[in-house]
N, C-alpha and C positions, 0 to 999 in steps of 0.2 A: 297848209304849212305843217311840216313834220319836224319835230324836235330831234336833234341828234343824228348821227350817221346811221344807226339802226332804223330810224324812222324813214330816212331817205331810201335806204335799201328796200324796205318793205313797200314804200310807195311805188318805187320803180318796178318791183316784181309784180305788184298788183295791177299796175297800169299797162305794162308792156304788152300783154296779150290783147288788150283792147285798142291799141294804137293803130290808127290808119292815117298816114301822112298824105297831105294834099295841099294844093296851092289856092290862092296866092300865099306867099310867106310874108305876112305882116307881123313883125315882132315888137314894134314900138308900143302897141297897146299893153302887152304883157310886161314890158320893162316899166311902163308908166304905172301899172297896177302894183308891182312890187315896190317901186319907188315911193308910191303913196304910203304903203305900210312902213317903209324905212323912214320916211319923213315923220310919220306919227311917232315912231320909236324915238326920234331925236328930241321930241317934245316931252318925253318922260324924264323923271329925275334920274333914274338909273341908266338909261340908254345902254342896256346890256345886250341887246340883240343885234346880230349882224346877219344880213340876208344874202343868200347865194342863189341866184336864179340859174337853173340848168335848162338850156334850150337845145332840143334835138331837132335838126332840120335836114330835109333831103333836097332842099332847093335854095336858090339864091334869094336873098331878101328883096322883096318887091316894094318896101316902103323905106328905102335907104335914108332919104333926107330926114324923115320923121324919127327913124331909129337913131341916127347920129345926134339929133336934138335931144332925144330921150336919154341917151348915154351921157351926154355932156351934163344934163341936169342931174342924173343919178350919180355922177362922179363926186357930188358934194354930200352924198348920203352914205350910211353904213351898209353898203351893198356891193356885190360883184356879180358879173355875168359870165357864165361859161357857155359857149356855143359849140356844139358838136355837130359837124357836118357829116351826114351819113350818105352813102351812095356815090355816084360818079359825076355829080354836077360840077360846074366850074365855080369854085368857091373863092376865086381871087379877090372879089370885093370884100369878103369876110376878113381877109388879112388887114384891110384898112381899119376895120373896127377894133382889131386887136391892139393897135397902138405900138406894136414892136418896131414898125418901120417908120415911125414918126408920130407926132402928136395928133390925135383925132380932134377934129374941129366940127362944130355944128355948121349947118349951111350958112349961118350968119357970120361965121369966123370965130366964134367963141371956143377956146380950147378946153379940153377936159381938165378938171382939177387934178385928177390922178387916173392912171390907167386901170380901169376896172373890168376890162373885157379880155377873156382868153378864148381864142378860137382854136379848135382841134379838129383837123380833118381825120375822121375815124379810119378811112382807108389806109392812112400812113401807119397806123398802129394796130390794125386788126389781127396781124399775124404775130 
């Protein structure tokens, strides 16, 4: 966890040369990990921290049901998720997570409390 925008930029610059993307693309565990930290934050008196999870992926999510469940749970917490799709994969399923085309629901039918996911296909903006 890095504080502030400068911390995010420094973390990105130090990690980027070491990244190697591979599958399967299971993102529910990382959403759950950040949600746990956000949940702990809501139990403090100040509740002054907001968590933004940035996910870079070159593939389609392989744990979609678990991811939908994790997002619905996280929508009650002080956090947001930004997913950036890199490469030429078919990211059409990612649009469903975004919530722009309708309310995201868990596999059990529970709706998100609020739209916390933004999906960005990098290929649309790289130029």
